[in-house]
C-alpha positions as a printed Julia matrix, in Angstrom:
555×3 Matrix{Float64}:
 -31.67   15.67   23.58
 -31.24   12.08   22.35
 -29.33    9.06   23.65
 -26.25   10.06   21.6
 -25.79   13.46   23.26
 -23.97   12.46   26.45
 -20.51   13.73   25.41
 -21.61   16.72   23.31
 -21.43   20.38   24.32
 -24.65   21.42   22.59
 -24.01   25.11   23.16
 -21.23   24.85   20.56
 -23.19   22.77   18.07
 -25.16   23.95   15.04
 -28.74   24.62   16.22
 -30.16   23.05   13.06
 -28.65   19.72   14.02
 -30.11   19.84   17.56
 -33.68   20.28   16.43
 -33.88   17.25   14.14
 -36.07   14.36   15.24
 -34.75   10.79   15.24
 -35.34    8.93   11.98
 -34.59    5.54   10.49
 -32.73    5.08    7.23
 -33.89    2.1     5.2
 -31.4     1.48    2.41
 -29.59   -1.68    1.28
 -28.33   -0.78   -2.2
 -24.69    0.36   -2.2
 -25.07    2.87   -5.03
 -28.07    4.45   -3.34
 -26.19    4.59   -0.04
 -23.26    6.16   -1.84
 -25.45    8.93   -3.28
 -27.16    9.53    0.07
 -23.76    9.9     1.75
 -22.51   12.35   -0.86
 -25.73   14.37   -0.64
 -25.51   14.62    3.15
 -28.77   12.8     3.82
 -27.98   12.43    7.53
 -25.74   15.48    7.93
 -28.34   17.55    9.8
 -29.64   14.77   12.03
 -27.37   13.82   14.89
 -29.13   10.62   15.97
 -29.68    9.44   12.39
 -25.97    9.86   11.63
 -25.18    7.86   14.79
 -27.4     4.99   13.62
 -25.91    5.09   10.13
 -22.37    4.98   11.52
 -23.27    2.06   13.75
 -24.69    0.16   10.77
 -21.81    0.94    8.39
 -19.08    0.16   10.92
 -20.94   -2.94   12.08
 -20.75   -4.28    8.52
 -16.95   -3.89    8.27
 -15.35   -7.36    7.95
 -12.99   -7.76   10.9
 -10.5   -10.16   12.41
 -12.07  -13.09   14.28
 -10.98  -11.71   17.65
 -11.84   -8.01   17.62
 -12.23   -6.19   20.96
 -15.84   -5.14   21.61
 -17.73   -3.05   24.14
 -17.55   -5.78   26.81
 -13.76   -5.88   26.53
 -13.64   -2.13   27.16
 -15.77   -2.43   30.27
 -13.46   -5.16   31.55
 -10.15   -3.34   30.99
 -10.82    0.38   31.37
 -10.69    0.34   35.17
  -7.44   -1.66   35.23
  -5.71    0.55   32.64
  -6.91    3.99   33.73
  -7.26    3.4    37.45
  -7.77    6.59   39.44
  -5.84    8.83   37.07
  -7.4    12.03   35.77
  -8.75   11.18   32.32
  -8.2    14.73   31.08
  -4.45   14.54   31.61
  -3.79   10.95   30.52
  -0.67   10.73   28.33
  -1.37    9.45   24.83
   0.63    6.57   23.32
   3.62    7.42   21.14
   1.96    6.1    17.98
  -0.35    9.13   17.76
   2.82   11.19   17.08
   1.91   14.06   19.43
  -1.38   14.64   17.62
  -3.7    16.93   19.52
  -7.13   15.69   20.55
  -9.64   17.8    18.58
 -12.43   19.28   20.7
 -15.12   18.76   18.03
 -17.68   20.4    20.37
 -17.19   17.68   22.99
 -17.75   18.53   26.63
 -15.06   18.05   29.3
 -16.17   14.47   29.97
 -15.97   13.74   26.25
 -12.41   15.06   25.96
 -11.35   12.82   28.85
 -13.21    9.85   27.35
 -11.23   10.19   24.1
  -7.98    9.75   26.02
  -9.33    6.76   27.95
 -10.48    5.05   24.76
  -7.13    5.64   22.99
  -5.22    4.18   25.95
  -7.42    1.08   25.91
  -6.96    0.73   22.14
  -3.18    0.86   22.63
  -3.54   -2.0    25.11
  -5.55   -4.14   22.67
  -3.63   -3.3    19.49
   0.1    -3.65   20.25
   0.79   -3.92   16.5
  -0.17   -0.26   15.92
   3.09    1.68   15.62
   2.02    4.95   13.95
  -1.53    6.29   13.77
  -1.74   10.1    14.09
  -5.34   10.13   12.79
  -6.65    8.08   15.73
  -7.47   10.94   18.18
  -9.6    12.65   15.56
 -11.44    9.44   14.63
 -12.16    8.61   18.28
 -13.33   12.17   19.04
 -15.64   12.15   16.04
 -17.18    8.75   16.75
 -17.69    9.63   20.41
 -20.19   12.22   19.18
 -22.28    9.42   17.77
 -21.9     6.84   20.55
 -24.18    6.09   23.47
 -21.22    5.44   25.76
 -17.45    5.02   25.77
 -17.66    1.27   25.24
 -19.7     1.63   22.05
 -17.23    4.18   20.67
 -14.33    1.84   21.57
 -15.98   -1.03   19.7
 -16.61    1.06   16.57
 -13.0     2.29   16.43
 -11.71   -1.25   17.02
 -13.75   -2.55   14.09
 -12.23    0.11   11.82
  -8.72   -0.79   13.0
  -9.31   -4.55   12.76
 -10.73   -4.51    9.21
  -9.34   -7.55    7.38
 -10.78   -6.94    3.92
  -7.69   -6.52    1.68
  -9.72   -4.37   -0.73
 -10.92   -1.98    1.99
  -8.14    0.22    3.32
  -9.22    2.51    6.15
  -6.69    4.02    8.59
  -2.88    3.87    8.36
  -1.46    2.13   11.43
   2.29    1.99   10.64
   4.82    4.63    9.68
   5.5     2.75    6.45
   1.83    2.9     5.44
   1.55    6.54    6.52
   4.69    7.69    4.69
   3.66    5.74    1.57
   0.3     7.53    1.69
   2.07   10.89    1.88
   4.22   10.0    -1.13
   1.15    8.8    -3.03
  -0.63   12.05   -2.21
   2.4    13.93   -3.51
   2.21   11.95   -6.76
  -1.5    12.77   -7.09
  -0.91   16.48   -6.4
   1.8    16.47   -9.06
  -0.71   15.15  -11.58
  -4.03   16.71  -10.57
  -3.06   20.0    -8.85
  -0.15   21.21  -10.94
  -0.69   24.92  -10.27
  -0.81   24.33   -6.51
   2.19   22.0    -6.74
   4.16   24.65   -8.58
   3.38   27.11   -5.76
   4.43   24.58   -3.09
   7.73   23.96   -4.88
   8.35   27.71   -5.08
   7.71   28.47   -1.41
   8.93   25.3     0.32
  12.37   23.72    0.46
  10.81   20.32    1.12
   7.52   19.9    -0.7
   6.9    16.4     0.66
   7.08   17.75    4.19
   4.13   19.97    3.24
   2.25   17.03    1.73
   3.01   14.88    4.78
   0.48   17.11    6.55
  -2.36   15.99    4.31
  -3.97   13.65    6.84
  -3.66   16.31    9.54
  -5.67   18.68    7.31
  -8.52   16.15    7.4
  -8.11   14.64   10.87
  -7.15   17.54   13.05
  -7.63   20.87   11.29
 -11.0    20.55    9.5
 -13.93   21.81   11.59
 -16.39   19.22   12.91
 -19.14   19.85   10.35
 -16.64   19.28    7.52
 -14.83   16.25    8.93
 -18.18   14.61    9.7
 -19.3    15.06    6.07
 -15.98   13.58    4.93
 -16.41   10.65    7.3
 -19.95   10.04    6.01
 -18.57    9.32    2.56
 -15.35    7.69    3.78
 -17.26    4.94    5.61
 -19.14    4.14    2.39
 -16.46    4.59   -0.28
 -13.14    4.11    1.54
  -9.67    5.67    1.59
  -9.79    7.18   -1.9
 -12.25    9.78   -0.58
  -9.55   11.14    1.74
  -7.22   11.79   -1.21
 -10.06   13.55   -3.03
 -10.85   15.88   -0.14
  -7.19   16.72    0.49
  -6.66   17.5    -3.21
  -9.76   19.7    -3.18
  -8.48   21.55   -0.09
  -5.17   22.23   -1.83
  -6.96   23.46   -4.95
  -9.13   25.83   -2.9
  -6.06   27.03   -0.96
  -4.25   27.82   -4.19
  -7.26   29.6    -5.67
  -7.83   31.75   -2.59
  -4.18   32.45   -1.84
  -2.88   32.85   -5.41
  -1.06   36.15   -5.67
  -0.81   36.59   -1.9
   2.64   36.43   -0.29
   3.41   33.15    1.46
   6.45   32.89    3.7
   8.53   29.84    2.86
   9.02   28.92    6.51
   5.31   29.13    7.25
   3.62   27.4     4.33
   2.65   24.4     6.47
   1.18   26.68    9.11
  -0.53   28.74    6.41
  -2.3    25.67    5.04
  -3.25   24.43    8.5
  -4.73   27.82    9.4
  -6.54   27.96    6.07
  -8.1    24.54    6.64
  -9.18   25.5    10.16
 -10.95   28.54    8.69
 -12.19   26.75    5.59
 -15.74   27.97    6.24
 -14.62   31.43    5.05
 -13.83   30.0     1.61
 -16.12   27.07    0.83
 -19.06   25.17    2.33
 -18.91   21.44    3.14
 -21.19   20.7     0.2
 -19.05   22.74   -2.2
 -15.87   21.11   -0.93
 -17.25   17.64   -1.61
 -18.49   18.79   -4.99
 -15.0    19.97   -5.91
 -13.48   16.73   -4.58
 -15.69   14.49   -6.69
 -15.19   16.64   -9.77
 -11.55   15.46   -9.86
 -11.17   12.59  -12.33
  -8.95   10.56  -10.05
  -7.28    7.23  -10.8
  -9.26    4.12   -9.94
  -9.02    2.6    -6.48
  -6.89   -0.23   -7.85
  -4.49    2.14   -9.58
  -4.03    4.19   -6.42
  -3.44    1.0    -4.46
  -0.72   -0.05   -6.9
   0.91    3.37   -6.72
   0.85    3.15   -2.93
   2.44   -0.32   -3.12
   5.22    1.02   -5.34
   5.95    3.84   -2.88
   5.86    1.42    0.04
   8.3    -0.89   -1.74
  10.67    2.03   -2.4
  10.65    2.95    1.29
  11.21   -0.64    2.37
  14.18   -0.97    0.02
  15.71    2.11    1.66
  15.07    0.86    5.17
  12.52    3.58    5.98
   9.9     1.61    7.88
   9.76    3.44   11.21
   9.86    7.1    12.14
  13.42    8.05   12.97
  15.63   11.08   13.3
  17.52   11.27   10.05
  18.62   13.67    7.37
  15.79   14.82    5.18
  15.53   12.13    2.52
  13.47   14.33    0.24
  16.09   17.01   -0.4
  18.19   14.81   -2.66
  19.68   17.45   -4.96
  22.54   18.81   -2.85
  24.32   21.87   -4.2
  27.76   20.71   -3.08
  27.48   17.38   -4.93
  25.75   18.54   -8.09
  27.44   19.7   -11.29
  25.81   20.09  -14.69
  26.73   21.94  -17.87
  23.04   22.47  -18.68
  20.9    22.95  -15.56
  21.36   24.71  -12.24
  20.71   23.15   -8.83
  17.42   25.03   -8.62
  16.33   23.79  -12.04
  17.2    20.21  -11.13
  15.2    20.58   -7.93
  12.26   21.76  -10.03
  12.58   18.59  -12.11
  12.9    16.51   -8.93
   9.6    17.91   -7.72
   7.88   16.42  -10.81
   9.22   12.88  -10.63
   7.38   10.09   -8.77
   7.94   10.38   -5.04
   9.54    6.95   -4.71
  12.43    8.09   -6.92
  12.69   11.55   -5.34
  14.28    9.67   -2.43
  17.38    9.2    -4.59
  20.09   11.62   -5.74
  20.92   12.51   -9.37
  23.81   10.56  -10.9
  25.37   11.77  -14.17
  25.54    8.83  -16.6
  26.22   10.41  -19.99
  27.2    13.8   -21.33
  28.03   14.79  -24.89
  30.82   16.97  -23.52
  32.64   13.89  -22.19
  31.28   10.98  -24.22
  30.67   12.62  -27.59
  27.61   12.73  -29.83
  26.84    9.05  -30.21
  23.47    7.41  -29.7
  25.09    4.03  -29.1
  27.28    5.49  -26.36
  24.2     7.09  -24.81
  22.56    3.66  -24.76
  25.63    1.92  -23.33
  25.98    4.42  -20.47
  22.25    4.5   -19.73
  21.38    0.81  -19.87
  20.93   -0.82  -16.51
  19.53    2.39  -15.02
  15.85    2.93  -14.45
  14.44    5.54  -14.49
  16.61    8.11  -16.27
  16.44   11.82  -16.98
  17.36   13.33  -20.36
  18.32   17.03  -20.46
  19.03   18.96  -23.68
  20.33   22.46  -24.42
  19.87   23.74  -27.96
  22.06   26.19  -29.84
  19.21   28.69  -29.37
  19.72   28.44  -25.57
  16.5    26.48  -25.1
  16.57   23.8   -22.38
  14.18   20.87  -22.45
  14.19   17.21  -21.55
  12.3    14.1   -20.55
  11.76   11.8   -17.59
  12.06    8.21  -18.87
  10.51    5.51  -16.7
  12.0     2.44  -18.39
  15.48    1.04  -19.0
  16.68    1.72  -22.56
  17.66   -1.97  -22.85
  13.95   -2.66  -23.45
  14.42   -1.35  -27.0
  16.16   -4.63  -27.94
  12.87   -6.47  -27.81
  12.11   -5.19  -31.28
  15.37   -6.42  -32.79
  16.52   -3.96  -35.43
  13.1    -2.34  -35.67
  12.02    0.79  -33.81
  10.8    -0.59  -30.5
   8.2     1.13  -28.33
   7.95    0.72  -24.57
   7.74    2.74  -21.35
   4.96    3.73  -18.97
   2.68    6.68  -18.42
   5.01    8.11  -15.81
   7.15    9.38  -18.7
   6.88   13.11  -19.36
   8.68   15.86  -21.21
   9.47   19.3   -19.85
  10.91   22.7   -20.73
  13.16   24.79  -18.46
  14.21   27.61  -20.8
  12.89   30.06  -21.84
  10.01   29.19  -19.47
   9.41   26.3   -17.09
   6.68   23.88  -18.21
   5.92   20.23  -17.55
   3.72   18.44  -20.09
   1.19   15.77  -19.18
   1.83   12.31  -20.54
   0.4    10.84  -23.72
   0.89    7.63  -25.64
   1.87    7.14  -29.24
  -1.36    5.76  -30.62
  -0.03    4.28  -33.86
   3.67    3.57  -33.41
   4.04    2.18  -36.9
   3.26    5.66  -38.2
   5.41    7.51  -35.7
   8.52    7.9   -37.8
   8.87    7.5   -41.55
  12.05    9.47  -42.06
  15.2    10.3   -40.14
  16.41   13.12  -42.35
  17.61   16.0   -40.19
  16.06   18.56  -42.52
  12.55   17.2   -42.41
  10.06   19.94  -41.61
   8.19   18.03  -38.93
   8.24   14.61  -37.42
   5.19   12.52  -38.03
   4.38   11.7   -34.45
   1.03   13.32  -34.96
  -0.95   10.42  -33.66
  -0.79   11.17  -29.96
  -3.62   10.58  -27.55
  -4.26   12.59  -24.41
  -4.29   10.89  -21.02
  -7.93   11.76  -20.36
  -8.96    9.77  -23.41
  -6.96    6.76  -22.31
  -8.67    6.58  -18.97
 -12.14    6.97  -20.36
 -12.13    4.45  -23.2
 -11.01    1.41  -21.2
 -12.51    1.35  -17.74
 -11.66   -2.31  -17.23
  -7.9    -1.77  -17.59
  -5.27   -0.13  -15.48
  -4.04    3.17  -16.81
  -0.55    3.12  -18.32
   0.49    5.53  -15.54
   1.75    2.45  -13.71
   4.46    0.1   -14.92
   2.87   -3.27  -15.61
   6.01   -5.27  -14.92
   6.38   -3.72  -11.45
   3.18   -5.43  -10.38
   3.18   -8.66  -12.44
   0.36   -7.4   -14.61
  -0.38   -8.53  -18.18
   1.78   -6.79  -20.75
  -1.29   -5.44  -22.52
  -1.78   -2.99  -19.65
   1.46   -1.26  -20.6
   1.56    1.34  -23.35
   4.12    3.02  -25.52
   5.8     6.23  -24.42
   9.44    5.71  -25.47
  10.98    4.37  -28.65
  14.57    3.65  -29.55
  16.66    2.15  -32.33
  20.15    2.61  -33.75
  18.79    5.45  -35.91
  16.74    7.57  -33.51
  14.98    8.13  -30.19
  11.32    9.13  -29.91
   9.68   10.21  -26.66
   5.91   10.72  -26.48
   5.59   13.63  -24.12
   2.41   15.33  -23.06
  -0.35   17.69  -24.12
   0.51   16.81  -27.71
   4.28   17.21  -27.27
   6.73   14.64  -28.61
  10.48   14.69  -29.03
  12.66   13.11  -31.75
  16.48   12.85  -31.71
  18.74   11.75  -34.59
  21.44    9.11  -34.18
  24.26   11.66  -34.28
  22.71   13.57  -31.35
  23.27   16.83  -33.21
  19.74   17.41  -34.46
  16.26   17.04  -33.06
  12.67   17.81  -33.83
   9.49   18.27  -31.86
   5.84   17.64  -32.57
   3.22   19.94  -31.08
  -0.53   19.5   -31.51
  -1.48   22.79  -29.8
  -3.47   20.9   -27.22
  -4.74   23.33  -24.57
  -2.75   26.06  -26.36
   0.5    25.1   -24.64
   3.71   26.61  -25.9
   5.91   24.17  -27.85
   8.59   22.2   -26.05
  11.26   23.98  -28.08
  11.92   24.91  -31.72
  10.33   22.53  -34.2
  13.76   21.81  -35.68
  16.71   22.39  -33.42
  20.42   21.75  -33.12
  21.76   20.24  -29.92
  24.44   22.18  -28.06
  24.76   19.77  -25.11
  22.99   16.73  -23.73
  23.09   14.88  -20.41
  21.51   11.69  -19.11
  21.04   11.36  -15.37
  20.29    8.29  -13.3
  18.98    7.96   -9.75
  21.46    6.97   -7.06
  20.46    5.66   -3.66
  22.91    7.13   -1.14
  20.78    6.63    1.97
  22.54    5.61    5.15
  20.29    2.97    6.67
């Protein structure tokens, strides 16, 4: 075997990998390297992968004082002493994560624990890093000795390039990543998300496992292929792979009974046995087929989730009531929706607001049918939730990302504002959430406010996929520009309000129009993707409620 085989149990390894001769990879162009990583150029050559890892990790920009192999040799004897390496206790920041075997021999398993203990000594600022055992175990495969593995892991942890995010090292960063993953699942894996909501009381608890799927449950051959691409392209790759795993899980398990209490274990077991469902190459192919947000957009979404957690005092792991089950039956009362239906809505909203509880701001039953009163009770609250029941017993509504006071910017004219997090939904007769769109030509959006008009003229809607593709140099309107001090041109128009009407650009061609008296409404439907309409084209309102988001956390 080669110089990188010291810690490997070759009897458990793929024979095809053992038989490969050592090679050199000569490549300096990033795009070429990116393609080689995705194609698995070094996947079947153990020593070549080791050399590639050493080169890629060696090029990571790090803090000036980053522990290296010599530091490890100096401290390992003092820290470990004569203790049995195989039974060394791991630091609390790994959160009881198991050390994956990854076809390591007994010496390798002990070496992983020794390296982690030395890392804890050199990185006192790490407070939460459950992925670390997996990363150390994987890199030990491709290291000549413990010291070299220690140095590679330290370089990953000490990366100081603000544009290159690698491994979460605090609970705040980890929890924000879980919330961001939940937001991405909500947008890109809606069928799987719907299943998770149906079978789990706490969907974010399921999604909080996403890093464990990758760094803990995935078999060695899969996690190594993921790591190949991760070292070249960064953190976004991890989201892609986790989304692809969830899509495959839903496809394979659709129609099969899933016990609510065991959905986390079901997914973990599925990922461990992923080879029965999809090959590493096919998994990566599915992952890169997802048209994900740009790296910058995902970073901004992560920042928004992190800010929401900070504002609620959730910065360290603690024993507390589940913050993600905000819709409590004993505190919730609505004339239109049930607790279960509100929980369904809550599963669609951005994770940073799912930390809050619903707060009733306006109801036609109490405040009457007045658009001005709706505005007065809703202003100062952001975001808000609009729920409508029609006289035909249909129930629909909208999630509105922006304060209605923004409408005043247009004076007496119909003013358009909002972000791409707005969406419309239907609860009765069937549950449906519609993807967001923008109103492309707002000046054409409404030319009449007569209740009897056959159809509203919000026919100029544009699908989200078109938005992302025609302006690659801009942020998508999914994110609120003002939250991140971005130019106003990055925002788009999803809501409109005046003294005469409200217009909400929904999704998949859906849009909603409400008259000033709050008695009549109309919808626009472009039959995009053959979705059913939001509700009747012309409808009469039986009841309406506006809900805000109340922070009742005890911190």
